[in-house]
C-alpha positions in Angstrom: 78.6 152.9 144.3 76.0 155.8 145.1 76.8 158.3 147.8 73.4 158.7 149.6 74.5 162.0 151.0 74.5 163.6 147.6 71.4 165.4 146.5 70.3 166.0 142.9 67.9 168.7 141.9 65.9 167.3 138.9 62.9 168.0 136.9 60.0 165.7 137.6 57.2 166.3 135.1 56.4 170.0 135.5 57.9 170.2 138.9 61.4 170.2 140.4 62.6 167.5 143.0 65.3 167.1 145.5 66.3 163.5 145.0 69.0 161.5 147.1 71.6 159.8 144.9 70.6 156.3 144.2 67.0 157.0 145.0 64.0 156.5 142.6 61.6 159.0 144.1 62.2 162.6 145.0 62.2 163.4 148.7 60.2 166.6 148.0 58.8 168.2 144.9 58.4 171.9 144.3 56.9 174.2 141.8 60.2 176.1 141.3 63.8 175.2 140.9 64.9 177.7 143.5 62.7 176.1 146.1 64.2 172.8 145.3 67.7 174.1 145.5 67.0 175.7 148.9 65.8 172.4 150.4 68.5 170.3 148.6 71.2 172.5 149.8 70.0 172.0 153.5 69.9 168.2 152.7 73.3 168.1 151.4 74.7 170.2 154.3 73.1 167.8 156.8 74.6 164.9 155.1 77.9 166.6 154.3 77.4 165.6 150.7 77.3 167.3 147.4 74.4 169.2 145.8 74.1 168.6 142.0 71.7 170.9 140.2 70.4 169.6 136.8 68.9 171.8 134.1 65.7 171.1 132.2 67.7 169.1 129.8 68.9 166.8 132.6 72.5 167.8 132.4 74.4 168.9 135.6 74.6 172.6 135.4 76.2 173.5 138.9 77.4 171.6 141.9 78.4 172.5 145.4 80.2 170.4 148.0 79.4 170.5 151.7 81.4 167.6 152.9 85.1 166.7 153.1 86.0 167.7 149.5 89.3 166.0 148.5 89.7 168.3 145.5 88.6 171.8 146.6 88.0 174.3 143.8 90.8 176.8 143.0 88.4 179.6 141.8 86.2 181.6 144.0 82.6 182.0 143.1 
């Protein structure tokens, strides 16, 4: 089951979008990935979800948790 609080940063054509998990359309689209990450991070914080950043190839390249993380990371960024 999809967690609607999670936000994915994905490429949409030539632009980057902030997409809620399980959604079909991006909430917002941006010219740069950095702009999409900034907005997506705020969306994930408000929903206490996870931010999943996808690369141009569609694979997840980074993730950040802003909610109640049952498995917190052991390493420090």
